[in-house]
N, C-alpha and C positions, 0 to 999 in steps of 0.2 A: 402403930402397927402397920401403917400403909409404907412407912419408911423401912421397916424391917422386912416387908415383903418384897420391895424394890431391891434392897440390898442382896436378899436370898436369891431373887431372880437373876441379879447381875452375877452372882457366884455360880449358879447352876446353868446359866443359859446355853453353854456349849453342850451339855448333856441333853438339855430339853429340847435342842434343835432336832434330836432324834424323833421327836413326835411329829415334825412337820408334815412328812408324807401323808399320815393318817389324817391329821387335822385339815390339811389342805384338801385333800380328796373328799372328805366328809363334808367340809364347808361348801365345796363346789356343788356337791349333789344336793345338800339343803337349799342353797341359793338357787339352783335351777328349779327345784321343786316349789320353793315359796313364790318364787317370782313368776313361774309358770302358772301356779294356781291363781295368783292375783290377775294375770294377764288374760287366762282363759275364762275367768268369771266375767270379763268385760267384753271379750272379742270372739271367744270360741268356747262356749259353755260345754259342749260335748266332750271337750279335752280335758276338763278339770281332773276326771278320775284317773287319767294317765298319769299326771304328775302327782296324785294322791298315792297311786302305787308305788311311784319311784321313791317317795319319802318313807313310804311305810315299809317296804322291804329293805331299802338301805337303812332305815332307822332301827330295825330289829338286829340286823347285823352290827351296827355301831354301838348299839346298847351293850352288847356282849364285849366288844373288842376294846372299847374305851375303858371299861372297868378293868379288863385284863392288863392293858398297857399302864394304866394308872398303878396298879398293884406292883407291876414290874418297876416303875419308877420308885415307888416307895421302898422296895425292897434294895434298890441301889443306894439310896439315901438313909436307910433305916438306922444306920450307926450314928449319923449326925443327929437324927431325931431323938434317939435314945439318950444321947449325950445332953441335948437341950433339956430333956425330962429330968435327967439326973441333976442338972443345975437349977431346976426349980420352975421350968416352963410348964404350964398346963396343957392337957392334951388339947384343949379347946384352941389355944393360940398357936400351937404347933401345927394343928389341922388347918387353921385358918391361913397360916403362912403357905403351907403346901398348896391348899386350894387357890390362894391369891396368886402365886407365880405360874400356876398352870393356866389360870384364867387369863392372866396377861399374854402368855405366849399364845394360846389359842384364839385370843381375841385379835391379835395382829395378823395371825395367819387366816382367820376367818374373813377379816376385811378384804384381804387379797382374793381368797377363794370365792367370795361373793362378786367381786368385781369381774373375775374371770368367768363366772357362771352366765354373765350377761352375754359373753361372746359364744358361749357353749349352747345355750338354749335354742337358738335358731337352728343350728346344725343338727342338734338332737331331735328336734320337732320334725325338720324337713326329711331326716332319715326314715322316722316313722311313717310319715305321709306317703313314702314311696312303697311302703309295705302293706298298706290298707288302702280301702276305698276313700277317696277325697272327702266324700260326704260325712264320713264317720269322724275325720280329723280336718276340718276347715282350716283355712289360714289363720294364723296366730299373730297378732300384734303385740310384741314385748313392750309393756309399759313400765316406765321408771316411777316408783313411788318410793318417797323417803320413808314412809312408815314400813313398807315392805322391805326396804334395804336394811333398815335397822333391826327389824325382826330377824331377817335372815342371818344377819352378822351376829346376833346375840345367841342363837339356839345352841350352836355347838360350844361356845364358851361357858354358856350356863350348864349344859350337860357335863362338860370336862371339870368345872370348877365344883359343882354339887357332888359328882362322883369322886373327885379327889378327896374332898372333905369327909364324905362318908367312909371311904375305904381307909383313909389315914387314921380316923379315929378307931376303926374296927382294928387295924394292924397295931396300933400303939397300945390299945387295951387288951391285947392277947394275953399278957401275963397276969392281968387282973380279972379275967373272965371268971364269973362265978356260975354256979349250977344253973341258976335261973336263966342266965343269958345263953348258956349252952343249949338250954331247953328250948328258949325261944328261936336260937338260930337253927335247931333241928326242925322245929315246926315250919320255919320259913321254907327250908330246903324240901321238906316233904310236900309242902304246898305247891312249890314250882314243879316237883316231880309229878304231883297229881295232876296239875293243870296241863302239863306237857303231855302226859300219857292219855289224859282224857281227850285232848285235841287230836292226838294221834289216832285214837280209836275212832273218834268222829270222822275223821277222813276216811278211814276204811269203810265205816258205815255208809257214807255217802257213795263211796266208790262202788259197793257191791249192791246197793239199792236196786229195786226193780226197774227194769228198762222197758217194760211192756207200755206200748203205745207212744213211746218217744221217738222223735225223728233222729236221724243220723247226726245232725248238727247238735241236738240236745245231748246225745250220748257222748259225743267228742267233749262237750262242755262238762259232763260229768266225769270223764277221764282226766280233766284238767285238775282234779283234786290231787293228783300225783305231785303237781308243782307246789301246793301248800304242804304236802308231805314232806318234801325236800326242805322246806322252811322249818317245819317243826323238828326236823332232824338237826338243825342248828341249835335249837334250845337243849335237846339231848346230849349233843356233843359238849355243849358248854357246861351242863351239870355233872356230866360224868368225868370231866377232866379236872385235875391231872390224875385222880386216882385210878381210873381205868388203865391209863398209860403206864402207870407205876406198877400196878398188878401184873400187866402184860409183860413188862420189862423183867420183872422178877421170874415170871414163868420162862421167858427166854433165856434168862442168865443160867437156868438149870442145865441147859444143854451147851452153854459156853464152856470151852474148855479152860479149866482153872489155871493152866499155865500160859494162857494167852493174855499177857499183860495188857495189851491194848484194849481188848474187849472188856476186861475186868475193870480197869481203870475208867474207861469210857462210860461204863454202866454206872458206876459210883458218881461220876462227875455229872451225869444227866440227873440222878436221883438227889444229888446235893442241891439242886436249884430247881426245885418244883415250879417256881413262878415262871422261869423262862421255858421250862417244859410246857407248861400250860399254854403260854402265848404262842409258842411255835407250833405246837401240836393242833390246838384249836383252830387257828387261822387257816393252817394249810389243810387239815382235814375237812373243814367245812367247804373250802373252795373246791377240793377234789370231789367231795360228795355232790356238790351243786353241779359241777360240770359233768360228771359221769352220769348222774340221775338224769340230767336234762338231755344229754345225747341218747339215753336209752328211750326216753319218753318220745323224742322228736323222731327218731329213726323207726320206731315201731307204731307210732300213732298218727302223727301229722302226715309224713311223707306217704303219698299213695292214696290218702283218704280224701284230701281236698285238691282241687286243681292247682291252686296257689299254696300247696302245703308247705313248701320250703319258705315262702315269704311269711306265712303265719306262724312258722316256727322261730324264724329270726325275730319277728315282733314280740313273741312271747318271751324270748330270751332277753331282749333289749329292755322290755318293760318289768320284767319279773326279777331277773337275775343280774343284770349289768351292774346295778348299784351295789348289791352284795359282794360281787367278785372284784369290783374296783376297790372297795374298802378293804377286802382280805388281802388283796396284793399290797396295798399301801401299808397295811398293819405289818405284814411280813417284813417290808423293807425297814420300817420303823424299829422293830425289835431287833433287827440285824444291827442297826446303827447303834442302838442302846447297849446291846450286849458286848460290843467292842470295848467298852470301859471296864466291864467284869473279866474279859479275856485276859486283860494285862495282869490282873491280880492272880488269876489262875496260872497263867505261864510262869509268872514269878516264883509261886509256890512250888511247881514242878521242877523248875530249874534248881532251886535250892535242894530239892530231894535227889537231884542228880540225873534228872532226864536230859537226854541229848535231843538235838533237833530232829533226828530220825524217830526217837521215841514220841516227841510231841506230834509229829505228822501221822504216825501210826495211830495214836490215840484219837486225834481228831477225825481220822478216817473212820475209825471205829464207832465214834460218836455219830458221825453223819449216817453211817450204815444202820445203827440201831434206831435213830429217830425216823429214818425212811421206812424201815421194817414195820415200826409201830403204826405210822400213819398208813401203810399199805393195809395191814391187817384190819384196822378199825374201819377204814374207808370201804374195804371190801365187803365187811359185814353189813354196813348201812346199805351199800349197793345191791346186796341180795334181797334186801327188803323192797327196794324200789323195783328190782327185777320181777319179783312176785306181782307188784302192784301194776307194773306195766304189761305183764304177761295176762293178766286178769282183763285189763282195759283193752288189749288187742282182741281178746276173745269176745268181749261185748259188742266189738266191731266186726265180728265174724272173720277176723284175721288171725294169722299165726305170727310169732316172734320171727323178724327177719335177720336179726342179728343180736347176739349177746356179748359180743367182744367189749362193748363199753362197760360191762361189769367190772372188767379187770384191766383193760388196756390204758385208759386214761389214768387210771390208779397208778399202774406200773410206771408210765411214762413220767407223770407229774411228780411221783415220789421219788423217782431217779432224779429228776431235775432239782428236786429239794435236796437230795443227797449231794449233787454237784454243787448246788449254791452254797449249802452249809459248809462243805469242805473248802470251797474257794474263799470264802469270807474268813474262815478260821486260819487258813494258810496266810492270807494277808495280814491277819493280827500277828501271826507268828513272825512274819517278815517285818512287820512294823516294830514289834517288840525288840528283835535282834538289832535292828538298826538304831534304835534309842539307847540300846545297852552299850553301844560303843562310845557314846558320849559320856 
């Protein structure tokens, strides 16, 4: 079995390299957190919570995106896996091979990421020291410990390997699903929805709780619930994708002119690959929601309430949101690399149907526009919720909203960047396909 895993890894390594950005960034964050917790426990105990927040908030984001990208990889290789099953391989062995090759790839990258985290941790900690009182964050001595190093190296590969095994089994058994399994899957989904909505309501309950007798500092801490609300929105975005995006796209298609071939074909290309739709939409929507919500919160709550409001805002951003945003950016790069392999098949099919280079460019432009429009609409809806929470928080402090531009402006700018980024990568794929077709 080990030999088969190594053979399959060697066969698929070029495609698996697409996971490097996500795994590398994740392992660097995990390494910084684990090494930081170990070092702080011996030299700066008050700083332990700082590194715990880093791995907690980064880990939540990684939990979603790792599962999404593994499903994307399984979708790329699903024809090979189904062929193995037809030839007599059991689901257990196929899933073990998938899990094994991803474990090998992530282990190699995790070693590099953990080594790099030793170089990062001092700069990260020194940045935070400049933002708060030195007594709160005393000097940290980074301690090398072989047990901590091995723990740091193993966390991401174990998560990737376990997730790969689970999702591959789930994918391979889709055709064999019975009513009992459908029922259990529905129960699990409802449970996740219930927990997410329950936490969402709890955050609002804390936010609107009575402030009588509380100091200004305590009230500001109460308004910090908005940051946790942002993280719960990540759960909701993950749970609602890709069905919400597909429903929205179908609504949009009702106003699309039926004679516009680019928009019509672009719509069906997007719907044809829900796995890629989910990966791109989830990661980018999460990123925009985090950035927009944080800017709304900072501009209307921190600035002007503290003498060092700007520093407090930057400190909150770095400790709460830096890890999720870095992982989201890395995931976007990874899915772009992985999707290039599927682009060649799609372009080949369109060429067979008679599409010219101009037709292909127009179709990709339409896809980029539709993706960006969906991202903008969904992010805007979540931003409206944060706007309400921030407005209530500002009222608690006796202030008024100073600006609401961040409800739509970062959304518009970042979704526009996504449109250009998507179009650019697809045009490169078209150019690469054309250059190869000459040989």
